[in-house]
C-alpha positions in Angstrom: -144.0 -20.1 24.8 -140.2 -19.8 25.6 -137.9 -21.0 22.7 -134.3 -21.9 23.6 -131.4 -22.7 21.3 -129.8 -25.9 21.2 -125.9 -24.6 20.0 -124.8 -22.0 22.3 -123.9 -19.4 20.5 -120.5 -18.8 21.8 -119.4 -22.3 21.1 -120.2 -21.6 17.1 -118.2 -18.0 17.8 -115.2 -20.6 19.3 -115.6 -22.9 16.1 -115.2 -20.1 13.9 -112.2 -18.9 15.4 -109.9 -21.4 16.2 -106.5 -20.4 14.9 -107.5 -16.7 15.9 -106.5 -14.0 18.6 -106.9 -14.0 22.1 -110.6 -14.0 23.3 -112.8 -15.8 26.0 -116.3 -16.5 25.9 -118.9 -17.5 29.3 -122.7 -16.4 29.8 -122.2 -12.1 30.4 -124.9 -13.5 33.3 -125.8 -16.4 35.2 -127.7 -16.9 38.4 -128.1 -19.7 41.2 -130.3 -20.5 44.6 -128.3 -19.3 47.6 -127.0 -22.4 49.2 -126.8 -24.5 45.8 -123.7 -24.7 43.7 -123.4 -23.1 40.0 -121.4 -24.2 37.0 -120.1 -21.2 34.9 -119.4 -22.3 31.5 -116.0 -21.0 29.7 -114.0 -21.3 26.6 -111.1 -18.9 25.6 -108.6 -19.2 23.0 -105.1 -17.5 21.8 -102.9 -17.5 19.1 -102.1 -21.3 17.5 -98.5 -19.9 17.2 -97.4 -19.5 21.0 -97.9 -23.6 21.1 -97.6 -23.3 24.8 -96.5 -26.9 26.9 -98.8 -25.8 30.0 -101.3 -24.1 30.2 -102.8 -22.1 33.6 -105.6 -19.9 34.1 -106.8 -17.7 37.0 -110.4 -16.6 38.2 -110.9 -13.1 40.1 -113.6 -11.9 41.7 -114.6 -8.2 40.8 -112.0 -6.9 39.0 -109.7 -7.8 35.8 -106.5 -6.7 37.0 -103.9 -8.4 39.4 -102.4 -5.0 40.0 -106.2 -4.3 42.1 -105.1 -7.2 44.3 -108.5 -8.5 43.6 -109.6 -11.8 45.3 -108.4 -14.7 43.8 -111.2 -17.6 43.2 -109.2 -20.2 41.3 -105.6 -20.3 40.6 -104.0 -23.9 38.7 -101.0 -23.1 39.2 -100.5 -22.6 43.2 -104.3 -23.7 44.3 -103.8 -20.6 46.5 -107.1 -18.4 46.4 -108.5 -16.1 48.7 -110.7 -17.0 51.9 -113.8 -16.5 50.8 -113.5 -19.2 48.3 -111.5 -21.7 50.1 -113.4 -25.3 49.4 -116.2 -23.7 47.4 -114.0 -23.2 44.3 -113.1 -25.8 41.3 -112.1 -25.4 38.1 -114.2 -27.9 35.7 -112.7 -27.6 32.6 -109.3 -28.5 30.4 -107.6 -25.4 29.8 -105.1 -27.4 27.8 -108.9 -27.9 25.8 -108.8 -24.3 26.2 -111.9 -24.9 29.0 -112.3 -23.0 31.9 -115.6 -23.9 33.6 -115.3 -22.7 36.9 -117.6 -24.5 39.6 -118.7 -22.6 42.9 -120.5 -24.4 45.7 -122.1 -23.3 48.9 -123.5 -20.2 47.4 -124.0 -17.5 49.9 -124.6 -13.4 48.3 -121.4 -12.4 49.0 -120.6 -14.5 46.3 -122.4 -12.8 44.2 -120.7 -10.3 41.9 -118.5 -10.3 38.3 -115.9 -13.0 37.6 -113.2 -12.7 35.2 -110.9 -15.4 33.4 -106.7 -14.9 33.0 -105.1 -17.4 31.0 -101.4 -18.1 31.7 -99.1 -19.2 29.0 -96.2 -19.0 30.9 -93.6 -16.1 30.3 -94.7 -12.3 28.7 -97.8 -14.5 27.5 -100.6 -13.8 30.1 -103.6 -12.1 29.2 -106.9 -11.2 31.3 -110.0 -11.3 29.0 -112.2 -8.3 29.4 -115.5 -10.6 29.0 -116.6 -11.5 32.1 -119.8 -13.1 33.8 -122.2 -11.8 36.4 -122.9 -14.1 39.3 -126.2 -13.1 40.7 -127.5 -14.7 43.8 -131.5 -15.8 44.6 -133.4 -16.8 46.9 -136.7 -17.0 45.2 -138.3 -18.2 41.5 -139.2 -15.8 38.7 -142.9 -15.6 38.0 -143.2 -14.6 34.4 -146.6 -12.7 33.6 -147.3 -11.4 30.3 -147.4 -7.3 30.2 -151.7 -7.6 29.6 -153.8 -10.1 31.3 -157.4 -9.3 30.0 -160.4 -11.2 31.4 -161.8 -14.3 29.2 -158.7 -14.0 27.1 -156.7 -17.1 28.2 -153.1 -16.4 29.4 -149.6 -18.3 29.7 -148.2 -17.7 33.1 -144.5 -19.3 33.1 -142.3 -20.2 36.7 -138.4 -19.7 35.4 -135.7 -20.7 38.2 -131.8 -21.2 37.4 -130.8 -24.9 36.9 -126.9 -24.4 36.7 -125.9 -26.6 39.4 -124.8 -29.8 38.1 -125.1 -31.4 41.6 -128.4 -30.3 42.6 -131.8 -29.6 40.2 -135.0 -28.0 41.2 -138.3 -29.4 40.9 -140.9 -26.8 40.5 -144.3 -26.7 41.8 -147.6 -24.2 41.3 -149.1 -22.6 44.6 -152.1 -21.3 44.4 -153.1 -22.0 41.2 -156.6 -24.2 42.4 -159.3 -23.1 39.9 -156.6 -21.5 37.0 -155.8 -24.8 35.4 -153.0 -27.9 35.7 -149.3 -26.8 35.0 -146.9 -28.2 32.3 -143.9 -28.7 33.7 -141.9 -28.1 30.5 -138.2 -29.2 32.4 -134.8 -28.1 31.4 -133.8 -25.9 28.7 -130.8 -24.6 27.6 -130.9 -20.9 27.0 -128.6 -19.0 24.2 -125.4 -18.6 26.3 -125.0 -21.6 27.5 -127.4 -21.5 31.1 -130.0 -23.9 32.1 -133.5 -23.2 33.4 -136.2 -25.3 34.6 -139.4 -24.1 33.3 -143.4 -24.5 34.0 -146.1 -23.2 32.6 -149.6 -22.4 33.6 -152.6 -21.3 31.1 -155.7 -20.4 32.3 -158.8 -18.1 31.5 -158.7 -15.4 34.0 -162.3 -13.7 35.6 -162.7 -10.2 36.9 -162.4 -12.2 40.3 -158.6 -13.3 39.8 -157.6 -9.7 39.5 -155.0 -9.2 42.3 -155.0 -13.2 43.3 -151.6 -14.1 45.0 -149.6 -17.2 42.7 -147.0 -19.0 43.6 -144.4 -21.2 42.9 -142.0 -23.3 44.8 -138.8 -24.7 43.6 -137.6 -27.3 46.0 -134.1 -30.0 45.5 -134.6 -33.3 46.5 -132.9 -34.6 49.2 -131.8 -31.4 50.8 -134.4 -28.8 53.1 -133.6 -26.2 50.4 -136.8 -24.6 49.0 -137.8 -21.5 47.7 -141.1 -19.6 46.8 -142.0 -16.5 44.6 -145.4 -14.9 44.5 -147.0 -12.7 41.7 -150.4 -11.0 42.2 -152.4 -10.8 38.8 -153.6 -7.5 37.4 -156.3 -8.9 35.6 -157.3 -5.8 33.1 -161.5 -6.0 32.9 -164.5 -3.2 31.9 -166.0 -1.5 34.4 -169.4 -3.2 35.9 -170.9 0.2 38.4 -171.9 -1.8 41.5 -173.0 1.2 43.7 -175.6 3.9 42.3 -179.0 5.7 43.9 -182.0 4.1 43.4 -184.9 6.5 42.7 -184.8 9.3 44.5 -187.4 11.9 46.0 -186.1 15.2 47.3 -188.3 18.3 48.9 -187.1 21.9 46.9 -184.6 23.7 48.6 -182.7 20.6 50.0 -179.0 19.2 48.9 -178.9 16.0 46.9 -176.2 14.1 46.5 -176.0 11.2 44.2 -173.0 8.0 43.8 -171.7 5.9 41.6 -169.5 4.0 42.1 -167.6 1.1 39.6 -165.4 -2.2 39.6 -162.9 -1.8 37.2 -159.5 -2.6 36.2 -158.1 0.0 35.5 -160.3 2.9 37.4 -162.6 3.6 35.2 -163.4 7.6 33.5 -167.1 8.0 36.2 -169.3 11.1 33.9 -172.8 12.1 35.6 -174.8 13.1 32.7 -178.5 14.3 31.9 -180.2 15.0 28.7 -176.8 14.8 27.3 -174.5 16.8 29.5 -171.8 16.0 31.4 -172.0 17.4 34.5 -169.6 16.1 36.7 -166.4 14.2 35.1 -163.1 12.4 36.9 -160.9 9.1 36.8 -162.0 7.8 40.1 -163.6 3.9 41.6 -166.7 6.4 42.7 -167.9 9.7 41.8 -170.5 11.8 43.3 -173.1 14.8 42.0 -173.8 17.5 44.5 -176.8 19.6 44.2 -177.4 21.7 46.3 -181.3 23.6 46.8 -182.6 21.7 44.2 -185.1 23.5 41.7 -188.1 21.5 39.9 -186.2 22.0 36.4 -183.0 19.4 38.1 -186.2 17.1 38.5 -185.6 14.1 35.4 -183.2 11.0 34.7 -179.3 11.4 36.1 -177.4 8.7 34.4 -173.5 7.6 35.7 -171.5 5.9 32.8 -168.0 3.9 33.5 -165.7 3.7 31.0 -161.8 2.2 30.1 -159.9 0.9 27.5 -161.3 -2.4 27.5 -165.4 -1.3 27.9 -168.1 0.6 29.5 -171.1 0.2 31.6 -173.9 3.0 32.8 -176.9 3.5 35.1 -179.9 5.4 35.7 -180.8 7.8 38.1 -184.6 9.2 38.1 -184.5 12.6 40.7 -188.0 13.9 41.3 -188.3 17.0 43.1 -191.2 17.5 45.8 -192.7 20.9 45.4 -195.4 22.8 46.4 -197.6 24.0 43.4 -197.3 26.6 41.1 -199.6 29.4 41.3 -202.6 27.9 39.4 -203.4 29.7 36.0 -207.2 30.0 34.4 -208.4 31.3 31.0 -208.7 34.9 32.3 -211.4 37.4 32.7 -214.4 35.2 31.2 -217.0 38.2 29.5 -220.4 35.9 29.0 -223.9 36.9 27.2 -227.1 35.2 29.6 -228.1 31.8 28.6 -224.0 31.0 26.8 -222.1 28.1 27.9 -218.6 29.2 29.9 -215.6 26.7 30.0 -213.1 27.8 32.3 -209.8 25.9 32.6 -207.6 25.7 35.6 -204.2 24.6 35.4 -201.1 24.2 37.6 -197.6 22.7 38.7 -196.5 20.4 41.3 -195.0 17.0 42.8 -197.0 15.4 44.1 -200.0 16.5 41.8 -202.3 18.8 43.3 -205.8 18.9 44.9 -207.8 21.7 42.2 -210.7 23.4 43.6 -212.8 25.8 41.9 -215.0 27.5 44.2 -217.4 31.0 44.3 -218.3 32.4 47.5 -217.0 29.7 49.7 -219.3 26.9 47.7 -217.3 24.6 45.7 -218.3 24.4 42.1 -215.8 21.7 41.0 -212.8 19.6 42.2 -210.1 17.3 40.8 -207.5 14.7 42.9 -203.7 14.5 41.5 -204.4 16.0 38.3 -203.0 19.6 37.1 -206.3 20.6 35.4 -209.6 21.2 36.0 -212.2 22.2 33.5 -215.3 23.8 35.2 -218.2 23.7 32.8 -221.2 26.2 33.1 -224.0 25.9 30.8 -226.7 28.7 30.0 -224.9 31.5 32.0 -227.1 33.5 34.5 -226.5 36.9 36.4 -225.9 34.5 39.5 -223.1 33.0 38.0 -221.3 36.7 37.7 -218.6 37.5 40.3 -215.3 36.5 41.4 -214.0 32.9 41.5 -210.6 31.7 43.1 -208.9 28.2 41.7 -206.9 26.7 44.6 -204.5 23.8 44.0 -203.0 22.4 47.3 -200.4 19.4 48.2 -198.4 18.6 51.2 -196.0 21.1 50.4 -198.3 24.0 50.3 -201.3 25.9 48.4 -201.1 28.6 45.4 -204.7 30.3 44.8 -205.6 32.2 41.8 -208.5 34.5 41.7 -210.4 35.3 38.1 -214.0 36.7 37.4 -217.1 36.2 35.2 -219.0 39.0 33.8 -222.1 38.1 32.7 -224.1 40.3 30.7 -227.5 40.7 30.5 -230.8 42.7 30.1 -232.0 44.8 32.7 -234.4 44.0 35.4 -235.8 46.5 37.6 -235.8 44.7 41.2 -238.9 44.5 43.4 -237.6 46.7 46.4 -238.0 49.7 43.9 -240.7 52.1 44.9 -241.5 55.5 45.7 -242.6 56.6 49.5 -243.9 60.2 50.7 -243.7 61.6 54.1 -245.0 65.0 54.8 -244.1 67.1 51.8 -241.4 65.1 50.4 -241.9 61.7 48.0 -238.6 59.8 47.1 -238.6 56.9 44.3 -236.0 54.4 44.3 -235.3 52.6 41.3 -233.2 49.4 41.6 -232.0 48.0 38.8 -230.0 44.8 38.2 -227.7 44.9 34.7 -224.5 44.6 32.8 -223.5 46.3 31.3 -224.4 49.3 33.2 -228.1 50.8 32.0 -229.5 54.0 31.9 -232.6 55.1 33.8 -235.2 57.6 33.5 -238.1 58.4 35.6 -241.6 59.5 33.7 -244.4 61.4 35.6 -247.2 60.8 32.8 -249.6 62.5 34.7 -247.5 66.1 34.5 -246.2 64.7 30.9 -242.6 65.2 32.1 -239.1 62.7 32.0 -236.3 62.8 34.5 -233.3 60.9 33.2 -229.8 60.1 36.0 -228.0 62.8 33.6 -230.0 65.7 35.2 -228.4 65.6 39.1 -230.3 68.1 40.1 -233.1 66.1 40.2 -231.7 62.3 40.1 -229.1 60.7 42.2 -227.1 57.6 41.2 -225.2 55.2 43.2 -223.5 51.5 41.3 -222.8 48.7 43.9 -221.4 45.1 41.6 -224.2 44.9 39.1 -226.8 46.8 40.9 -227.5 50.4 40.1 -229.8 52.6 42.3 -231.3 55.9 40.9 -233.5 57.7 43.5 -235.6 60.7 42.4 -237.0 63.1 44.7 -240.1 65.4 44.7 -240.3 68.0 47.5 -243.2 70.2 48.4 -245.4 67.4 47.5 -248.8 68.5 49.5 -251.0 66.5 47.0 -251.2 63.0 46.4 -248.1 61.2 45.3 -247.8 61.5 41.4 -247.4 58.1 39.0 -243.6 57.3 38.7 -242.1 55.1 35.8 -238.8 53.6 35.9 -237.2 52.5 32.6 -233.5 51.0 32.3 -232.2 49.9 29.1 -228.9 48.7 27.8 -227.7 46.7 24.7 -229.6 43.8 25.6 -233.2 45.4 26.3 -235.1 46.9 28.0 -237.5 47.2 31.0 -240.3 49.8 32.5 -241.9 49.1 36.1 -244.6 51.9 37.6 -243.1 52.3 41.5 -245.4 51.8 43.6 -246.1 53.8 46.9 -245.6 53.3 50.7 -245.1 55.1 53.1 -247.5 58.1 55.2 -249.8 58.8 52.4 -250.8 55.1 52.1 -250.8 54.9 56.1 -253.5 57.6 55.7 -255.7 55.7 53.5 -255.2 52.6 55.3 -256.3 54.4 58.5 -259.5 56.0 57.8 -260.9 53.0 55.9 -262.9 52.2 52.6 -265.5 55.0 53.7 -263.5 57.4 54.8 -261.1 56.8 51.9 -263.9 57.5 49.3 -265.0 60.8 51.0 -261.2 61.8 51.7 -260.7 61.1 48.1 -263.7 63.4 46.9 -262.8 66.2 48.7 -259.0 65.9 47.5 -260.0 66.0 43.9 -262.0 69.4 44.7 -259.5 70.7 46.2 -257.0 70.0 43.7 -259.2 71.3 40.6 -259.8 74.4 42.4 -256.2 75.2 42.7 -255.2 74.0 38.8 -257.8 76.1 37.8 -256.2 78.9 39.9 -252.5 78.7 39.1 -253.4 77.8 35.2 -255.2 81.4 35.3 -252.3 82.9 37.1 -249.7 81.0 35.0 -251.9 82.4 31.7 -251.0 86.1 32.3 -247.3 85.6 33.3 -246.5 83.0 30.6 -245.6 83.9 26.8 -248.2 81.9 24.3 -247.5 78.7 22.6 -248.9 77.4 19.4 -251.2 74.4 18.9 -248.3 72.2 17.9 -246.2 72.8 21.0 -245.7 70.3 24.2 -247.2 72.3 27.2 -244.6 73.2 30.2 -244.6 71.2 32.7 -246.1 72.7 35.7 -244.8 72.6 39.3 -245.8 74.4 41.9 -244.3 75.7 45.1 -245.8 72.5 46.9 -244.1 69.9 44.2 -240.2 71.2 44.5 -237.7 68.0 43.2 -235.1 67.5 45.8 -231.2 68.8 45.2 -232.4 71.7 43.4 -231.2 74.8 44.6 -232.9 77.6 46.6 -234.3 79.5 43.0 -236.6 76.4 42.5 -238.2 77.1 45.8 -239.6 80.3 44.2 -240.7 79.7 41.0 -244.2 78.7 40.2 -243.1 76.6 37.1 -240.3 74.4 35.8 -239.8 73.0 32.4 -237.9 69.4 32.6 -236.5 68.1 28.9 
């Protein structure tokens, strides 16, 4: 609200200085519209003892010193004035009453400037007052807007125009105020220095939409064509509102991602991109982008844009989903189980989107899940057939990764049916094929000769391992008589298995060709021959070998016809060998 005093200050000063000194009182500044007039109020004083008969006065323009030959605006003695003021200046006051009020008409821009008054009391009693008034010639109303206009808070905007022309008085109206309330006209008011103004007020509650609104005030003079307009743009302060932000973003690992946040506020906001409480980028701007180069799964998550200024804040979140191929699956390592136990195997990975997980063995699918990060494989009562290499494969549309793992099933030895002995000419070869985990020990027994041969005796037994299979081969050379009985025995920590190895090959074919009757005859002849040879060699042995006590085990005898494969040449000439 504008407060104006009813009594000009300089009138009070004049009253207090009566009978004093030389002095003048006039407004330091005064304004008027171009084409109108202006009355510059003026009072002056001089010492009472001078008592002049007639008081004269002169108004000068822009200089108080006559020696500078300033333009004369008004001169009471001769009425001679500068051509710029001819017909445009006259004295309204009575100099005898110490009133020097000046009226200027038909104002034009060149008349704007400083105006000085000089008192002339005759003779040497002339005095140019340093006090002066500055005339401002205007052509727009003055719209006064408060220094701070905040959205949602009532504001008062005023339109003020000078009303210092006694002949023409302005009328005020508002332009572009629709929706902003109705104006209140205060009328003609007096200012502190004795000048006058016309005032109209406009009260309203601004919104953010009113920011930048062009509000105008018009001053018109009745019965003339004079009309003046002034405008002011409203600077409405309001808190930020985020108006532009990405929706949720999906990006492939390694690609470029740009997150954009824009806010509407006045003044411009401080925009901040954050993630998990960490500031990633900030700037005072209407929009701010966050550039992510070659995104990784670690950058997957929720990003927040915060906009704030002195009047408030706003925030929005953006979800970034980084799409990537599965990581190499992890499993619970190599599993060792005993036959009959239950085995549980967990395979897990990470990917986006979630993968298809599959566990298979030898191209046979054992378990699978769709869009899960974990897969559990349950194997109840495992058997030796479950032993081996498994694969866990994870895949989605962005790639495939796999991990191999082993399941080791431990069990007692099993002698397979392909174990046998084969005789051909003078050689007998026995194969003992054992399936076992852990690796077993294998021994060959020849009960008829009271001989046991194990795999540590490399001269007689050759062993070869392939996976869970252990193949031991016993070779007997110089075997002309019927093949001996051979028993294969295999042992590990879980048990022992024995099997008498069946014979296949030349001898069996021989028995099959001669038929049952021929077989009996041949068998009888074979027994007689074996008995003869045995007795003969025993007699010979008795003469060459040392004697044994009744408690000793007899040596195992091998004739030159019964030689173990792989033995060095010395065994070919020896009649007797002992195997322990």
